[in-house]
C-alpha positions, 0 to 999 in steps of 0.5 A, spaced: 317 499 300 323 494 300 320 490 294 320 497 290 327 499 291 329 492 290 326 493 283 329 499 281 336 498 284 339 497 277 337 503 274 337 508 280 344 511 279 342 513 272 337 518 274 341 525 274 337 528 279 339 523 284 346 524 283 346 531 283 342 531 290 347 526 293 353 530 291 350 537 294 348 533 300 355 530 301 358 537 300 353 540 305 355 534 310 362 535 309 362 542 311 359 540 318 364 540 324 364 533 327 366 531 334 370 525 331 371 522 324 372 515 325 365 512 323 359 514 319 352 511 318 348 512 311 342 510 313 337 508 307 343 508 303 341 505 297 346 504 292 351 508 296 350 515 292 351 519 298 355 514 303 361 513 298 363 520 298 365 520 305 370 514 304 376 520 304 372 524 310 371 518 315 375 512 317 369 507 316 363 508 312 357 504 313 352 503 308 345 501 311 339 499 307 333 494 308 333 493 300 338 487 299 338 489 291 340 496 293 346 494 297 348 489 292 349 495 287 353 499 292 357 493 293 359 492 286 361 499 286 365 498 292 369 492 289 370 495 282 373 501 286 377 497 291 375 501 297 376 497 303 373 502 308 366 502 306 361 496 309 354 494 307 349 492 312 342 489 310 337 492 316 330 495 317 332 499 324 338 502 326 337 498 333 340 492 329 347 495 328 351 493 334 356 498 335 357 506 336 358 511 331 361 518 330 355 520 325 349 518 322 346 521 315 340 519 312 337 522 305 330 522 303 329 516 308 325 519 314 319 520 310 319 512 309 319 511 316 312 510 320 315 511 327 319 517 327 320 517 335 323 510 335 328 512 329 330 518 333 331 513 339 335 508 335 339 514 333 341 516 340 343 509 342 347 508 336 351 514 336 357 516 340 358 521 345 357 528 342 355 524 335 352 528 330 346 526 326 344 529 319 337 528 316 336 531 309 328 530 307 322 533 304 318 539 307 311 538 309 308 537 302 301 536 299 302 528 298 303 529 290 310 527 291 309 520 292 302 520 287 305 515 282 306 510 288 300 508 291 303 503 296 307 509 299 304 509 306 309 514 309 309 521 311 308 527 306 314 531 308 315 534 315 313 540 319 320 542 322 318 545 328 314 538 330 321 534 328 325 539 332 321 537 338 321 530 337 329 531 336 329 535 342 325 530 346 329 524 344 335 528 347 338 531 341 341 538 341 339 542 334 345 545 331 341 548 325 336 547 319 336 550 312 333 549 306 338 546 301 335 543 295 329 542 290 326 536 287 323 538 281 318 533 277 312 532 273 305 530 277 300 526 274 296 532 271 303 534 267 305 540 272 311 540 274 312 540 282 317 543 286 319 540 293 324 543 297 329 539 302 331 541 308 338 539 312 337 538 319 343 537 324 342 535 331 348 533 336 347 527 342 347 531 348 352 527 352 
């Protein structure tokens, strides 16, 4: 869906819900105790609504996304604010990064990734020893969340026990999982749908 995200990049930050969602997520992430605060990757960062908020928490912040237009918007914000410790990466997979990182965070991105097991394997490889990953995404839903996007071919949210099993089989230790936010939006029939989000925190076992 990179072409879709390219097309909406310029207006992405004007959605109050997306701004609030990123703010609440950042606040929850900052409450987590990390082994190291050297570097964090915001994978699926979009315009940097979430990742930019870690500029004073981590020494280095890396915004990674498949949409170049989203990253262009992020880079403009970085330049205008004269921020020197945030870097952008146009990538499709975490395995394209060529370093090790203290933490990975991903907000509303995992459900767009077909190969979830592959994602966890990539994350394990690029994290430092005892590194932490935070996944914020949709609980399993009926498919109505993306009904306005017929080209969507990802997951209709996640069953948490199944996701935890994948994380553990990939070598992660699950630290916590909780519901922390709700997205509310009207469906095609005009009825408001409520879509809760979970926050899953896992740590690399070695």
